PDB file of N, CA, C and O in Angstrom, chain B, residues numbered from 101:
ATOM      1  N   MET B 101      -8.370 -21.466 -26.207  1.00  0.00           N
ATOM      2  CA  MET B 101      -7.546 -21.281 -27.380  1.00  0.00           C
ATOM      3  C   MET B 101      -8.056 -22.219 -28.472  1.00  0.00           C
ATOM      4  O   MET B 101      -8.319 -23.397 -28.230  1.00  0.00           O
ATOM      5  N   THR B 102      -8.188 -21.674 -29.664  1.00  0.00           N
ATOM      6  CA  THR B 102      -8.675 -22.430 -30.807  1.00  0.00           C
ATOM      7  C   THR B 102      -7.497 -22.808 -31.695  1.00  0.00           C
ATOM      8  O   THR B 102      -6.590 -22.001 -31.901  1.00  0.00           O
ATOM      9  N   THR B 103      -7.504 -24.036 -32.225  1.00  0.00           N
ATOM     10  CA  THR B 103      -6.483 -24.471 -33.185  1.00  0.00           C
ATOM     11  C   THR B 103      -7.163 -24.717 -34.520  1.00  0.00           C
ATOM     12  O   THR B 103      -8.229 -25.328 -34.583  1.00  0.00           O
ATOM     13  N   ILE B 104      -6.530 -24.230 -35.597  1.00  0.00           N
ATOM     14  CA  ILE B 104      -7.106 -24.366 -36.930  1.00  0.00           C
ATOM     15  C   ILE B 104      -5.997 -24.661 -37.931  1.00  0.00           C
ATOM     16  O   ILE B 104      -4.896 -24.121 -37.817  1.00  0.00           O
ATOM     17  N   GLU B 105      -6.280 -25.509 -38.903  1.00  0.00           N
ATOM     18  CA  GLU B 105      -5.307 -25.840 -39.946  1.00  0.00           C
ATOM     19  C   GLU B 105      -5.072 -24.631 -40.857  1.00  0.00           C
ATOM     20  O   GLU B 105      -5.981 -23.831 -41.077  1.00  0.00           O
ATOM     21  N   ALA B 106      -3.870 -24.504 -41.376  1.00  0.00           N
ATOM     22  CA  ALA B 106      -3.470 -23.352 -42.175  1.00  0.00           C
ATOM     23  C   ALA B 106      -4.378 -23.133 -43.395  1.00  0.00           C
ATOM     24  O   ALA B 106      -4.759 -21.998 -43.680  1.00  0.00           O
ATOM     25  N   LYS B 107      -4.721 -24.192 -44.106  1.00  0.00           N
ATOM     26  CA  LYS B 107      -5.566 -24.039 -45.304  1.00  0.00           C
ATOM     27  C   LYS B 107      -6.933 -23.488 -44.933  1.00  0.00           C
ATOM     28  O   LYS B 107      -7.472 -22.634 -45.637  1.00  0.00           O
ATOM     29  N   LEU B 108      -7.498 -23.971 -43.833  1.00  0.00           N
ATOM     30  CA  LEU B 108      -8.793 -23.487 -43.378  1.00  0.00           C
ATOM     31  C   LEU B 108      -8.673 -22.053 -42.851  1.00  0.00           C
ATOM     32  O   LEU B 108      -9.578 -21.241 -43.040  1.00  0.00           O
ATOM     33  N   ALA B 109      -7.552 -21.750 -42.189  1.00  0.00           N
ATOM     34  CA  ALA B 109      -7.325 -20.397 -41.675  1.00  0.00           C
ATOM     35  C   ALA B 109      -7.266 -19.393 -42.820  1.00  0.00           C
ATOM     36  O   ALA B 109      -7.803 -18.290 -42.711  1.00  0.00           O
ATOM     37  N   ALA B 110      -6.618 -19.772 -43.911  1.00  0.00           N
ATOM     38  CA  ALA B 110      -6.526 -18.871 -45.062  1.00  0.00           C
ATOM     39  C   ALA B 110      -7.913 -18.556 -45.620  1.00  0.00           C
ATOM     40  O   ALA B 110      -8.176 -17.428 -46.037  1.00  0.00           O
ATOM     41  N   ALA B 111      -8.786 -19.541 -45.627  1.00  0.00           N
ATOM     42  CA  ALA B 111     -10.125 -19.343 -46.167  1.00  0.00           C
ATOM     43  C   ALA B 111     -11.003 -18.498 -45.242  1.00  0.00           C
ATOM     44  O   ALA B 111     -11.978 -17.898 -45.693  1.00  0.00           O
ATOM     45  N   HIS B 112     -10.664 -18.448 -43.962  1.00  0.00           N
ATOM     46  CA  HIS B 112     -11.494 -17.737 -42.985  1.00  0.00           C
ATOM     47  C   HIS B 112     -10.708 -16.655 -42.248  1.00  0.00           C
ATOM     48  O   HIS B 112     -10.999 -16.363 -41.089  1.00  0.00           O
ATOM     49  N   LEU B 113      -9.720 -16.061 -42.906  1.00  0.00           N
ATOM     50  CA  LEU B 113      -8.830 -15.108 -42.256  1.00  0.00           C
ATOM     51  C   LEU B 113      -9.578 -13.921 -41.652  1.00  0.00           C
ATOM     52  O   LEU B 113      -9.289 -13.517 -40.526  1.00  0.00           O
ATOM     53  N   GLY B 114     -10.524 -13.366 -42.380  1.00  0.00           N
ATOM     54  CA  GLY B 114     -11.270 -12.208 -41.871  1.00  0.00           C
ATOM     55  C   GLY B 114     -11.962 -12.510 -40.551  1.00  0.00           C
ATOM     56  O   GLY B 114     -11.898 -11.720 -39.609  1.00  0.00           O
ATOM     57  N   ASP B 115     -12.621 -13.656 -40.489  1.00  0.00           N
ATOM     58  CA  ASP B 115     -13.307 -14.067 -39.266  1.00  0.00           C
ATOM     59  C   ASP B 115     -12.313 -14.294 -38.130  1.00  0.00           C
ATOM     60  O   ASP B 115     -12.568 -13.908 -36.989  1.00  0.00           O
ATOM     61  N   LEU B 116     -11.180 -14.921 -38.449  1.00  0.00           N
ATOM     62  CA  LEU B 116     -10.169 -15.182 -37.426  1.00  0.00           C
ATOM     63  C   LEU B 116      -9.578 -13.883 -36.889  1.00  0.00           C
ATOM     64  O   LEU B 116      -9.305 -13.769 -35.694  1.00  0.00           O
ATOM     65  N   LEU B 117      -9.381 -12.907 -37.768  1.00  0.00           N
ATOM     66  CA  LEU B 117      -8.863 -11.608 -37.321  1.00  0.00           C
ATOM     67  C   LEU B 117      -9.838 -10.932 -36.367  1.00  0.00           C
ATOM     68  O   LEU B 117      -9.422 -10.359 -35.360  1.00  0.00           O
ATOM     69  N   GLN B 118     -11.119 -10.992 -36.670  1.00  0.00           N
ATOM     70  CA  GLN B 118     -12.120 -10.403 -35.776  1.00  0.00           C
ATOM     71  C   GLN B 118     -12.121 -11.107 -34.432  1.00  0.00           C
ATOM     72  O   GLN B 118     -12.203 -10.457 -33.390  1.00  0.00           O
ATOM     73  N   ARG B 119     -12.030 -12.423 -34.444  1.00  0.00           N
ATOM     74  CA  ARG B 119     -12.026 -13.189 -33.198  1.00  0.00           C
ATOM     75  C   ARG B 119     -10.784 -12.864 -32.370  1.00  0.00           C
ATOM     76  O   ARG B 119     -10.866 -12.731 -31.149  1.00  0.00           O
ATOM     77  N   ALA B 120      -9.641 -12.737 -33.033  1.00  0.00           N
ATOM     78  CA  ALA B 120      -8.414 -12.390 -32.318  1.00  0.00           C
ATOM     79  C   ALA B 120      -8.506 -10.974 -31.748  1.00  0.00           C
ATOM     80  O   ALA B 120      -8.086 -10.730 -30.616  1.00  0.00           O
ATOM     81  N   ALA B 121      -9.048 -10.052 -32.523  1.00  0.00           N
ATOM     82  CA  ALA B 121      -9.192  -8.672 -32.050  1.00  0.00           C
ATOM     83  C   ALA B 121     -10.096  -8.584 -30.833  1.00  0.00           C
ATOM     84  O   ALA B 121      -9.957  -7.668 -30.022  1.00  0.00           O
ATOM     85  N   SER B 122     -11.023  -9.528 -30.696  1.00  0.00           N
ATOM     86  CA  SER B 122     -11.927  -9.513 -29.550  1.00  0.00           C
ATOM     87  C   SER B 122     -11.338 -10.248 -28.348  1.00  0.00           C
ATOM     88  O   SER B 122     -11.991 -10.355 -27.310  1.00  0.00           O
ATOM     89  N   GLY B 123     -10.106 -10.758 -28.480  1.00  0.00           N
ATOM     90  CA  GLY B 123      -9.424 -11.337 -27.334  1.00  0.00           C
ATOM     91  C   GLY B 123      -9.106 -12.811 -27.408  1.00  0.00           C
ATOM     92  O   GLY B 123      -8.484 -13.345 -26.490  1.00  0.00           O
ATOM     93  N   GLU B 124      -9.505 -13.480 -28.456  1.00  0.00           N
ATOM     94  CA  GLU B 124      -9.275 -14.920 -28.560  1.00  0.00           C
ATOM     95  C   GLU B 124      -7.885 -15.220 -29.113  1.00  0.00           C
ATOM     96  O   GLU B 124      -7.427 -14.555 -30.042  1.00  0.00           O
ATOM     97  N   ASP B 125      -7.214 -16.222 -28.542  1.00  0.00           N
ATOM     98  CA  ASP B 125      -5.939 -16.718 -29.072  1.00  0.00           C
ATOM     99  C   ASP B 125      -6.247 -17.854 -30.046  1.00  0.00           C
ATOM    100  O   ASP B 125      -7.019 -18.761 -29.736  1.00  0.00           O
ATOM    101  N   ILE B 126      -5.633 -17.790 -31.224  1.00  0.00           N
ATOM    102  CA  ILE B 126      -5.881 -18.805 -32.244  1.00  0.00           C
ATOM    103  C   ILE B 126      -4.537 -19.365 -32.703  1.00  0.00           C
ATOM    104  O   ILE B 126      -3.649 -18.615 -33.109  1.00  0.00           O
ATOM    105  N   VAL B 127      -4.396 -20.682 -32.635  1.00  0.00           N
ATOM    106  CA  VAL B 127      -3.180 -21.352 -33.087  1.00  0.00           C
ATOM    107  C   VAL B 127      -3.422 -21.864 -34.498  1.00  0.00           C
ATOM    108  O   VAL B 127      -4.429 -22.520 -34.766  1.00  0.00           O
ATOM    109  N   ILE B 128      -2.497 -21.563 -35.392  1.00  0.00           N
ATOM    110  CA  ILE B 128      -2.583 -22.038 -36.775  1.00  0.00           C
ATOM    111  C   ILE B 128      -1.567 -23.163 -36.917  1.00  0.00           C
ATOM    112  O   ILE B 128      -0.390 -23.002 -36.594  1.00  0.00           O
ATOM    113  N   SER B 129      -2.043 -24.305 -37.406  1.00  0.00           N
ATOM    114  CA  SER B 129      -1.168 -25.464 -37.509  1.00  0.00           C
ATOM    115  C   SER B 129      -1.056 -25.938 -38.950  1.00  0.00           C
ATOM    116  O   SER B 129      -1.881 -25.612 -39.803  1.00  0.00           O
ATOM    117  N   SER B 130      -0.023 -26.706 -39.188  1.00  0.00           N
ATOM    118  CA  SER B 130       0.201 -27.305 -40.492  1.00  0.00           C
ATOM    119  C   SER B 130       0.431 -28.791 -40.260  1.00  0.00           C
ATOM    120  O   SER B 130       1.382 -29.180 -39.582  1.00  0.00           O
ATOM    121  N   ALA B 131      -0.427 -29.606 -40.813  1.00  0.00           N
ATOM    122  CA  ALA B 131      -0.388 -31.062 -40.611  1.00  0.00           C
ATOM    123  C   ALA B 131      -0.440 -31.401 -39.122  1.00  0.00           C
ATOM    124  O   ALA B 131       0.219 -32.335 -38.666  1.00  0.00           O
ATOM    125  N   GLY B 132      -1.221 -30.642 -38.381  1.00  0.00           N
ATOM    126  CA  GLY B 132      -1.397 -30.901 -36.961  1.00  0.00           C
ATOM    127  C   GLY B 132      -0.305 -30.351 -36.057  1.00  0.00           C
ATOM    128  O   GLY B 132      -0.395 -30.467 -34.835  1.00  0.00           O
ATOM    129  N   VAL B 133       0.727 -29.753 -36.646  1.00  0.00           N
ATOM    130  CA  VAL B 133       1.832 -29.204 -35.860  1.00  0.00           C
ATOM    131  C   VAL B 133       1.656 -27.685 -35.749  1.00  0.00           C
ATOM    132  O   VAL B 133       1.636 -27.005 -36.775  1.00  0.00           O
ATOM    133  N   PRO B 134       1.527 -27.136 -34.543  1.00  0.00           N
ATOM    134  CA  PRO B 134       1.360 -25.687 -34.392  1.00  0.00           C
ATOM    135  C   PRO B 134       2.529 -24.942 -35.016  1.00  0.00           C
ATOM    136  O   PRO B 134       3.690 -25.288 -34.793  1.00  0.00           O
ATOM    137  N   SER B 135       2.211 -23.906 -35.809  1.00  0.00           N
ATOM    138  CA  SER B 135       3.277 -23.153 -36.459  1.00  0.00           C
ATOM    139  C   SER B 135       3.167 -21.649 -36.251  1.00  0.00           C
ATOM    140  O   SER B 135       4.139 -20.930 -36.481  1.00  0.00           O
ATOM    141  N   ALA B 136       2.014 -21.157 -35.825  1.00  0.00           N
ATOM    142  CA  ALA B 136       1.853 -19.724 -35.604  1.00  0.00           C
ATOM    143  C   ALA B 136       0.711 -19.491 -34.631  1.00  0.00           C
ATOM    144  O   ALA B 136      -0.127 -20.364 -34.408  1.00  0.00           O
ATOM    145  N   ARG B 137       0.694 -18.307 -34.062  1.00  0.00           N
ATOM    146  CA  ARG B 137      -0.369 -17.953 -33.134  1.00  0.00           C
ATOM    147  C   ARG B 137      -0.908 -16.576 -33.494  1.00  0.00           C
ATOM    148  O   ARG B 137      -0.141 -15.632 -33.677  1.00  0.00           O
ATOM    149  N   LEU B 138      -2.202 -16.467 -33.593  1.00  0.00           N
ATOM    150  CA  LEU B 138      -2.879 -15.203 -33.879  1.00  0.00           C
ATOM    151  C   LEU B 138      -3.446 -14.724 -32.548  1.00  0.00           C
ATOM    152  O   LEU B 138      -4.325 -15.365 -31.971  1.00  0.00           O
ATOM    153  N   VAL B 139      -2.935 -13.588 -32.064  1.00  0.00           N
ATOM    154  CA  VAL B 139      -3.338 -13.098 -30.749  1.00  0.00           C
ATOM    155  C   VAL B 139      -3.732 -11.629 -30.853  1.00  0.00           C
ATOM    156  O   VAL B 139      -3.309 -10.936 -31.778  1.00  0.00           O
ATOM    157  N   PRO B 140      -4.536 -11.156 -29.915  1.00  0.00           N
ATOM    158  CA  PRO B 140      -4.887  -9.735 -29.938  1.00  0.00           C
ATOM    159  C   PRO B 140      -3.668  -8.895 -29.568  1.00  0.00           C
ATOM    160  O   PRO B 140      -2.804  -9.330 -28.808  1.00  0.00           O
ATOM    161  N   ILE B 141      -3.616  -7.701 -30.112  1.00  0.00           N
ATOM    162  CA  ILE B 141      -2.548  -6.777 -29.727  1.00  0.00           C
ATOM    163  C   ILE B 141      -3.092  -5.816 -28.685  1.00  0.00           C
ATOM    164  O   ILE B 141      -4.304  -5.681 -28.517  1.00  0.00           O
ATOM    165  N   ALA B 142      -2.190  -5.158 -27.995  1.00  0.00           N
ATOM    166  CA  ALA B 142      -2.609  -4.146 -27.031  1.00  0.00           C
ATOM    167  C   ALA B 142      -3.294  -3.012 -27.788  1.00  0.00           C
ATOM    168  O   ALA B 142      -3.198  -2.929 -29.012  1.00  0.00           O
ATOM    169  N   ASP B 143      -3.962  -2.169 -27.081  1.00  0.00           N
ATOM    170  CA  ASP B 143      -4.670  -1.049 -27.698  1.00  0.00           C
ATOM    171  C   ASP B 143      -3.737  -0.316 -28.665  1.00  0.00           C
ATOM    172  O   ASP B 143      -2.785   0.327 -28.222  1.00  0.00           O
ATOM    173  N   PRO B 144      -3.988  -0.398 -29.966  1.00  0.00           N
ATOM    174  CA  PRO B 144      -3.062   0.196 -30.944  1.00  0.00           C
ATOM    175  C   PRO B 144      -2.984   1.716 -30.852  1.00  0.00           C
ATOM    176  O   PRO B 144      -2.023   2.302 -31.351  1.00  0.00           O
ATOM    177  N   THR B 145      -3.949   2.362 -30.238  1.00  0.00           N
ATOM    178  CA  THR B 145      -3.902   3.821 -30.135  1.00  0.00           C
ATOM    179  C   THR B 145      -2.905   4.281 -29.090  1.00  0.00           C
ATOM    180  O   THR B 145      -2.494   5.441 -29.109  1.00  0.00           O
ATOM    181  N   THR B 146      -2.500   3.405 -28.174  1.00  0.00           N
ATOM    182  CA  THR B 146      -1.541   3.791 -27.138  1.00  0.00           C
ATOM    183  C   THR B 146      -0.173   3.181 -27.373  1.00  0.00           C
ATOM    184  O   THR B 146       0.719   3.330 -26.537  1.00  0.00           O
ATOM    185  N   LYS B 147       0.008   2.505 -28.481  1.00  0.00           N
ATOM    186  CA  LYS B 147       1.283   1.845 -28.751  1.00  0.00           C
ATOM    187  C   LYS B 147       2.421   2.869 -28.735  1.00  0.00           C
ATOM    188  O   LYS B 147       2.369   3.892 -29.418  1.00  0.00           O
ATOM    189  N   GLY B 148       3.432   2.571 -27.949  1.00  0.00           N
ATOM    190  CA  GLY B 148       4.612   3.417 -27.901  1.00  0.00           C
ATOM    191  C   GLY B 148       4.499   4.612 -26.972  1.00  0.00           C
ATOM    192  O   GLY B 148       5.499   5.292 -26.741  1.00  0.00           O
ATOM    193  N   GLN B 149       3.338   4.890 -26.437  1.00  0.00           N
ATOM    194  CA  GLN B 149       3.198   6.030 -25.536  1.00  0.00           C
ATOM    195  C   GLN B 149       3.580   5.598 -24.130  1.00  0.00           C
ATOM    196  O   GLN B 149       3.152   4.549 -23.649  1.00  0.00           O
ATOM    197  N   ARG B 150       4.382   6.412 -23.486  1.00  0.00           N
ATOM    198  CA  ARG B 150       4.821   6.102 -22.130  1.00  0.00           C
ATOM    199  C   ARG B 150       4.570   7.303 -21.232  1.00  0.00           C
ATOM    200  O   ARG B 150       4.587   8.453 -21.671  1.00  0.00           O
ATOM    201  N   ARG B 151       4.339   7.000 -19.970  1.00  0.00           N
ATOM    202  CA  ARG B 151       4.144   8.067 -19.003  1.00  0.00           C
ATOM    203  C   ARG B 151       5.519   8.498 -18.516  1.00  0.00           C
ATOM    204  O   ARG B 151       6.280   7.677 -18.003  1.00  0.00           O
ATOM    205  N   LEU B 152       5.845   9.772 -18.670  1.00  0.00           N
ATOM    206  CA  LEU B 152       7.140  10.275 -18.239  1.00  0.00           C
ATOM    207  C   LEU B 152       7.241  10.245 -16.724  1.00  0.00           C
ATOM    208  O   LEU B 152       6.279  10.548 -16.017  1.00  0.00           O
ATOM    209  N   GLY B 153       8.414   9.878 -16.237  1.00  0.00           N
ATOM    210  CA  GLY B 153       8.656   9.880 -14.801  1.00  0.00           C
ATOM    211  C   GLY B 153       8.133   8.653 -14.086  1.00  0.00           C
ATOM    212  O   GLY B 153       8.068   8.645 -12.857  1.00  0.00           O
ATOM    213  N   GLY B 154       7.763   7.629 -14.810  1.00  0.00           N
ATOM    214  CA  GLY B 154       7.193   6.440 -14.198  1.00  0.00           C
ATOM    215  C   GLY B 154       8.148   5.707 -13.266  1.00  0.00           C
ATOM    216  O   GLY B 154       7.700   4.984 -12.376  1.00  0.00           O
ATOM    217  N   LEU B 155       9.433   5.874 -13.447  1.00  0.00           N
ATOM    218  CA  LEU B 155      10.420   5.205 -12.590  1.00  0.00           C
ATOM    219  C   LEU B 155      11.107   6.168 -11.627  1.00  0.00           C
ATOM    220  O   LEU B 155      12.089   5.802 -10.981  1.00  0.00           O
ATOM    221  N   ALA B 156      10.606   7.381 -11.528  1.00  0.00           N
ATOM    222  CA  ALA B 156      11.220   8.393 -10.662  1.00  0.00           C
ATOM    223  C   ALA B 156      11.319   7.879  -9.232  1.00  0.00           C
ATOM    224  O   ALA B 156      10.353   7.362  -8.671  1.00  0.00           O
ATOM    225  N   GLY B 157      12.511   8.033  -8.655  1.00  0.00           N
ATOM    226  CA  GLY B 157      12.724   7.647  -7.269  1.00  0.00           C
ATOM    227  C   GLY B 157      13.055   6.180  -7.063  1.00  0.00           C
ATOM    228  O   GLY B 157      13.315   5.775  -5.930  1.00  0.00           O
ATOM    229  N   LEU B 158      13.057   5.372  -8.104  1.00  0.00           N
ATOM    230  CA  LEU B 158      13.313   3.939  -7.948  1.00  0.00           C
ATOM    231  C   LEU B 158      14.786   3.568  -8.058  1.00  0.00           C
ATOM    232  O   LEU B 158      15.158   2.426  -7.788  1.00  0.00           O
ATOM    233  N   GLY B 159      15.613   4.506  -8.444  1.00  0.00           N
ATOM    234  CA  GLY B 159      17.028   4.204  -8.575  1.00  0.00           C
ATOM    235  C   GLY B 159      17.854   5.465  -8.419  1.00  0.00           C
ATOM    236  O   GLY B 159      17.326   6.577  -8.429  1.00  0.00           O
ATOM    237  N   THR B 160      19.150   5.277  -8.276  1.00  0.00           N
ATOM    238  CA  THR B 160      20.054   6.419  -8.165  1.00  0.00           C
ATOM    239  C   THR B 160      21.246   6.193  -9.074  1.00  0.00           C
ATOM    240  O   THR B 160      21.574   5.056  -9.411  1.00  0.00           O
ATOM    241  N   VAL B 161      21.885   7.271  -9.466  1.00  0.00           N
ATOM    242  CA  VAL B 161      23.107   7.221 -10.261  1.00  0.00           C
ATOM    243  C   VAL B 161      24.240   7.647  -9.344  1.00  0.00           C
ATOM    244  O   VAL B 161      24.223   8.758  -8.815  1.00  0.00           O
ATOM    245  N   PRO B 162      25.229   6.773  -9.147  1.00  0.00           N
ATOM    246  CA  PRO B 162      26.321   7.129  -8.237  1.00  0.00           C
ATOM    247  C   PRO B 162      27.143   8.293  -8.775  1.00  0.00           C
ATOM    248  O   PRO B 162      27.185   8.531  -9.982  1.00  0.00           O
ATOM    249  N   ASP B 163      27.800   9.019  -7.863  1.00  0.00           N
ATOM    250  CA  ASP B 163      28.605  10.180  -8.255  1.00  0.00           C
ATOM    251  C   ASP B 163      29.757   9.809  -9.181  1.00  0.00           C
ATOM    252  O   ASP B 163      30.172  10.623 -10.006  1.00  0.00           O
ATOM    253  N   ASP B 164      30.279   8.586  -9.053  1.00  0.00           N
ATOM    254  CA  ASP B 164      31.419   8.164  -9.876  1.00  0.00           C
ATOM    255  C   ASP B 164      30.986   7.457 -11.170  1.00  0.00           C
ATOM    256  O   ASP B 164      31.791   6.750 -11.776  1.00  0.00           O
ATOM    257  N   PHE B 165      29.757   7.633 -11.592  1.00  0.00           N
ATOM    258  CA  PHE B 165      29.219   6.946 -12.773  1.00  0.00           C
ATOM    259  C   PHE B 165      30.081   7.162 -14.019  1.00  0.00           C
ATOM    260  O   PHE B 165      30.314   6.221 -14.777  1.00  0.00           O
ATOM    261  N   ASP B 166      30.554   8.386 -14.236  1.00  0.00           N
ATOM    262  CA  ASP B 166      31.321   8.716 -15.439  1.00  0.00           C
ATOM    263  C   ASP B 166      32.830   8.540 -15.271  1.00  0.00           C
ATOM    264  O   ASP B 166      33.586   8.810 -16.205  1.00  0.00           O
ATOM    265  N   ASP B 167      33.276   8.097 -14.106  1.00  0.00           N
ATOM    266  CA  ASP B 167      34.705   7.915 -13.883  1.00  0.00           C
ATOM    267  C   ASP B 167      35.230   6.769 -14.751  1.00  0.00           C
ATOM    268  O   ASP B 167      34.480   5.856 -15.096  1.00  0.00           O
ATOM    269  N   PRO B 168      36.513   6.818 -15.100  1.00  0.00           N
ATOM    270  CA  PRO B 168      37.099   5.713 -15.877  1.00  0.00           C
ATOM    271  C   PRO B 168      37.007   4.400 -15.097  1.00  0.00           C
ATOM    272  O   PRO B 168      37.023   4.391 -13.866  1.00  0.00           O
ATOM    273  N   LEU B 169      36.910   3.305 -15.829  1.00  0.00           N
ATOM    274  CA  LEU B 169      36.838   1.989 -15.195  1.00  0.00           C
ATOM    275  C   LEU B 169      38.201   1.614 -14.611  1.00  0.00           C
ATOM    276  O   LEU B 169      39.235   2.026 -15.137  1.00  0.00           O
ATOM    277  N   PRO B 170      38.207   0.840 -13.531  1.00  0.00           N
ATOM    278  CA  PRO B 170      39.482   0.332 -13.005  1.00  0.00           C
ATOM    279  C   PRO B 170      40.145  -0.567 -14.053  1.00  0.00           C
ATOM    280  O   PRO B 170      39.471  -1.189 -14.874  1.00  0.00           O
ATOM    281  N   ASP B 171      41.475  -0.622 -14.007  1.00  0.00           N
ATOM    282  CA  ASP B 171      42.227  -1.388 -15.009  1.00  0.00           C
ATOM    283  C   ASP B 171      41.799  -2.843 -15.088  1.00  0.00           C
ATOM    284  O   ASP B 171      41.715  -3.395 -16.185  1.00  0.00           O
ATOM    285  N   GLU B 172      41.519  -3.490 -13.934  1.00  0.00           N
ATOM    286  CA  GLU B 172      41.167  -4.919 -13.956  1.00  0.00           C
ATOM    287  C   GLU B 172      39.829  -5.163 -14.668  1.00  0.00           C
ATOM    288  O   GLU B 172      39.621  -6.247 -15.212  1.00  0.00           O
ATOM    289  N   ILE B 173      38.938  -4.200 -14.677  1.00  0.00           N
ATOM    290  CA  ILE B 173      37.671  -4.331 -15.400  1.00  0.00           C
ATOM    291  C   ILE B 173      37.831  -3.913 -16.860  1.00  0.00           C
ATOM    292  O   ILE B 173      37.258  -4.530 -17.758  1.00  0.00           O
ATOM    293  N   LEU B 174      38.615  -2.862 -17.087  1.00  0.00           N
ATOM    294  CA  LEU B 174      38.860  -2.383 -18.443  1.00  0.00           C
ATOM    295  C   LEU B 174      39.509  -3.470 -19.299  1.00  0.00           C
ATOM    296  O   LEU B 174      39.198  -3.585 -20.485  1.00  0.00           O
ATOM    297  N   VAL B 175      40.398  -4.262 -18.720  1.00  0.00           N
ATOM    298  CA  VAL B 175      41.046  -5.374 -19.429  1.00  0.00           C
ATOM    299  C   VAL B 175      40.003  -6.365 -19.931  1.00  0.00           C
ATOM    300  O   VAL B 175      40.130  -6.893 -21.036  1.00  0.00           O
ATOM    301  N   LEU B 176      38.983  -6.618 -19.132  1.00  0.00           N
ATOM    302  CA  LEU B 176      37.952  -7.568 -19.534  1.00  0.00           C
ATOM    303  C   LEU B 176      37.165  -7.065 -20.749  1.00  0.00           C
ATOM    304  O   LEU B 176      36.781  -7.860 -21.607  1.00  0.00           O
ATOM    305  N   PHE B 177      36.927  -5.772 -20.827  1.00  0.00           N
ATOM    306  CA  PHE B 177      36.204  -5.204 -21.958  1.00  0.00           C
ATOM    307  C   PHE B 177      37.068  -5.144 -23.214  1.00  0.00           C
ATOM    308  O   PHE B 177      36.579  -5.396 -24.315  1.00  0.00           O
ATOM    309  N   GLU B 178      38.337  -4.814 -23.060  1.00  0.00           N
ATOM    310  CA  GLU B 178      39.217  -4.605 -24.215  1.00  0.00           C
ATOM    311  C   GLU B 178      39.922  -5.876 -24.662  1.00  0.00           C
ATOM    312  O   GLU B 178      40.476  -5.911 -25.761  1.00  0.00           O
ATOM    313  N   GLY B 179      39.916  -6.905 -23.854  1.00  0.00           N
ATOM    314  CA  GLY B 179      40.538  -8.173 -24.231  1.00  0.00           C
ATOM    315  C   GLY B 179      42.051  -8.134 -24.258  1.00  0.00           C
ATOM    316  O   GLY B 179      42.674  -8.886 -25.007  1.00  0.00           O
ATOM    317  N   ARG B 180      42.653  -7.271 -23.456  1.00  0.00           N
ATOM    318  CA  ARG B 180      44.118  -7.206 -23.413  1.00  0.00           C
ATOM    319  C   ARG B 180      44.698  -8.347 -22.624  1.00  0.00           C
ATOM    320  O   ARG B 180      45.917  -8.447 -22.486  1.00  0.00           O
TER     321      ARG B 180
END
């Protein structure tokens, strides 16, 4: 991980962005105190895409899922 002062980071932002995109973590500091981190992002072309059915079979929904809550629990939600 590389640490760089904010003023120097501003002057070399393009280079720092390329380095971060290639996998390097860069800490930007102000007066020696870390204040931000420049890190690579996941593949931007797959952002938000999910495989359907990825959790299939890992859980069940009980038959009484939609039934009204018991009074002792309902009181806790409603604050009565």
